[in-house]
C-alpha positions in Angstrom: -58.3 27.0 7.0 -56.7 30.3 6.8 -53.3 28.6 6.8 -53.8 26.6 3.6 -51.5 29.1 1.7 -48.8 28.6 4.3 -47.1 25.8 2.3 -46.5 28.2 -0.7 -45.1 31.0 1.4 -42.7 28.6 3.2 -41.4 27.5 -0.2 -40.9 31.2 -1.2 -39.0 31.9 2.0 -36.9 28.8 1.3 -36.0 30.1 -2.2 -35.3 33.5 -0.8 -32.9 32.0 1.8 -31.3 29.8 -0.9 -30.7 32.9 -3.1 -29.2 35.0 -0.2 -27.0 32.0 0.7 -25.7 31.8 -2.8 -25.0 35.5 -2.9 -23.2 35.5 0.4 -21.2 32.4 -0.7 -20.0 34.1 -3.9 -19.2 37.3 -2.1 -17.2 35.6 0.6 -15.5 32.9 -1.5 -11.8 32.7 -0.7 -10.8 32.3 -4.4 -12.1 32.6 -7.8 -13.1 29.5 -9.9 -9.8 29.5 -11.9 -7.7 29.9 -8.8 -9.7 27.0 -7.1 -9.2 24.8 -10.1 -5.5 25.5 -10.0 -5.3 24.6 -6.3 -7.3 21.4 -6.8 -5.0 20.5 -9.8 -1.9 21.2 -7.7 -3.3 19.1 -4.8 -4.1 16.3 -7.1 -0.6 16.3 -8.6 0.9 16.3 -5.1 -1.2 13.3 -4.2 -0.2 11.5 -7.4 3.4 12.2 -6.7 3.1 11.0 -3.0 1.4 7.8 -4.2 4.2 7.2 -6.8 6.8 7.8 -4.0 5.1 5.3 -1.7 4.7 2.8 -4.4 8.5 3.0 -5.3 9.4 2.6 -1.6 7.1 -0.4 -1.4 8.7 -2.0 -4.4 12.2 -1.4 -3.0 11.3 -2.9 0.3 9.7 -6.0 -1.3 12.8 -6.4 -3.5 15.0 -6.2 -0.3 12.9 -8.7 1.5 13.1 -11.0 -1.6 16.9 -10.7 -1.6 17.1 -11.4 2.1 14.8 -14.5 1.6 16.9 -15.7 -1.3 20.1 -15.3 0.8 18.7 -17.3 3.7 17.5 -20.0 1.3 20.9 -20.2 -0.3 22.6 -20.4 3.2 20.2 -23.3 4.2 20.9 -25.1 0.9 24.7 -24.8 1.4 24.5 -26.0 5.0 22.4 -29.0 3.9 24.8 -29.7 1.0 27.8 -29.5 3.4 26.1 -31.8 5.9 25.2 -34.2 3.1 28.7 -34.3 1.7 30.2 -34.7 5.3 27.8 -37.7 5.9 28.6 -39.2 2.5 32.3 -38.9 3.0 32.1 -40.4 6.5 30.1 -43.3 5.0 32.6 -43.8 2.2 35.6 -43.7 4.6 34.1 -46.4 6.8 33.3 -48.6 3.8 36.7 -48.1 2.1 38.4 -48.9 5.4 37.0 -52.4 5.2 34.5 -52.1 7.9 30.8 -52.3 7.1 28.7 -50.0 9.1 26.3 -51.7 11.6 22.9 -52.1 10.2 19.9 -51.3 12.4 17.3 -54.0 12.3 
């Protein structure tokens, strides 16, 4: 039972190590608090600008895809319209010429 005080001394050693670690950390810190805040602020601004750039590029790309899709749809509509008109004209020519087209039964 002589080791019953061991828990208290372990805690004191832990606090001593914590204090030494804090002192060493402050002595060997690469920058002061103000400098570190400036670096963090600068990096945050760079990240914000990069995100804006990527969002702008994504919007432009989506707009390009929409334009391409619209062009393809317009081409398809024009081809359908031309085919419809050609079929209609052929039908009218055959009925005007006096011959009725054969009906499928």
